[in-house]
C-alpha positions as CSV (number, residue, x, y, z in Angstrom):
1,M,-12.7,29.6,0.8
2,S,-9.6,28.7,-1.0
3,N,-9.1,25.4,-2.8
4,T,-5.7,24.7,-1.4
5,I,-4.9,21.4,0.1
6,K,-3.7,21.4,3.7
7,K,-0.4,19.7,4.3
8,S,-0.1,17.1,6.9
9,R,1.3,18.4,10.1
10,K,2.0,15.0,11.5
11,A,5.7,14.6,12.0
12,K,7.6,11.6,10.5
13,H,9.8,9.6,12.9
14,N,11.8,7.1,10.8
15,Y,13.7,4.5,12.7
16,S,16.2,2.1,11.2
17,F,16.7,-1.3,12.7
18,A,19.4,-4.0,12.5
19,D,17.5,-6.1,10.0
20,G,17.7,-3.2,7.5
21,K,14.1,-2.0,7.7
22,T,13.3,1.7,8.1
23,V,9.9,2.4,9.4
24,D,7.9,5.6,10.4
25,L,6.8,4.5,13.9
26,N,4.8,7.7,14.4
27,S,2.0,6.3,12.3
28,Y,2.6,2.6,12.8
29,S,0.0,0.3,14.4
30,A,1.3,-3.0,15.9
31,T,-0.9,-6.1,15.4
32,C,-1.0,-8.7,18.1
33,T,-0.2,-12.2,16.7
34,V,-2.6,-13.9,19.1
35,T,-5.7,-11.7,19.1
36,G,-5.2,-9.8,15.8
37,N,-6.1,-6.5,17.4
38,Q,-4.1,-3.4,16.4
39,K,-2.4,-1.2,19.0
40,K,-0.7,2.2,18.6
41,F,2.4,3.1,20.6
42,Y,4.3,6.4,21.1
43,H,7.1,6.2,18.6
44,S,10.0,6.4,21.0
45,Y,8.5,3.8,23.3
46,L,8.0,1.4,20.4
47,A,11.5,2.0,19.1
48,N,12.9,1.2,22.6
49,L,10.7,-1.9,22.9
50,I,11.9,-3.3,19.6
51,E,15.6,-2.5,20.4
52,T,15.5,-4.1,23.9
53,K,13.0,-7.0,23.7
54,Y,13.2,-8.0,20.0
55,D,16.9,-7.7,19.5
56,N,16.5,-4.6,17.3
57,S,14.8,-6.6,14.6
58,F,11.6,-5.1,13.2
59,T,10.8,-8.3,11.3
60,Q,11.0,-10.4,14.5
61,F,8.7,-7.8,16.3
62,E,6.0,-8.1,13.6
63,A,6.1,-11.9,13.7
64,T,6.0,-12.4,17.5
65,Y,4.4,-9.3,19.1
66,V,1.8,-10.3,21.7
67,S,-0.2,-7.7,23.6
68,R,-1.2,-7.9,27.2
69,E,-4.6,-9.1,26.2
70,G,-3.1,-11.8,24.0
71,K,-0.7,-12.9,26.8
72,S,-3.6,-13.9,29.1
73,I,-5.1,-15.9,26.2
74,A,-1.8,-17.6,25.5
75,V,-1.2,-18.5,29.1
76,K,-4.7,-20.1,29.3
77,L,-4.0,-22.1,26.2
78,N,-0.6,-23.3,27.5
79,K,-2.3,-24.4,30.8
80,E,-5.0,-26.3,28.8
81,V,-2.3,-28.0,26.7
82,K,-0.3,-29.0,29.8
83,L,-3.4,-30.4,31.6
84,E,-4.3,-32.4,28.5
85,E,-0.8,-33.8,28.3
86,Q,-0.9,-34.7,32.0
87,I,-4.3,-36.5,31.6
88,D,-2.9,-38.5,28.7
89,R,0.2,-39.5,30.7
90,L,-2.1,-40.6,33.6
91,Y,-4.3,-42.6,31.3
92,S,-1.3,-44.4,29.8
93,R,-0.1,-45.1,33.3
94,I,-3.5,-46.6,34.2
95,K,-3.4,-48.8,31.2
96,E,0.1,-50.0,32.1
97,L,-1.1,-50.8,35.7
98,K,-4.2,-52.7,34.4
99,G,-1.9,-54.7,32.2
100,R,0.2,-55.7,35.3
101,V,-2.9,-56.7,37.2
102,V,-4.0,-58.9,34.3
103,A,-0.5,-60.4,34.1
104,L,-0.5,-61.2,37.8
105,S,-3.9,-62.7,37.8
106,D,-2.9,-65.0,34.8
107,S,0.1,-66.4,36.7
């Protein structure tokens, strides 16, 4: 056996984006901002995704990427928040109506 070190055969696919970043997308793992899970993409698919959905900004992609799994969690959280806001509005409306009843009974 020889003691030579094998060279990496993995190709480098460097892509440049509008925000001035150049990244090797062949070895890049995207991290979901909601779940924190890492996801690998095929380099050309990821480059096209960044160009079309994230305005060709790699920085924006890193800050706002949400996976399919994270989307379902985000949708559930949004629904919970909206329901809580609706409950708060209804409670305030009930308080207002009770105040009217008290005002009418005093007159």
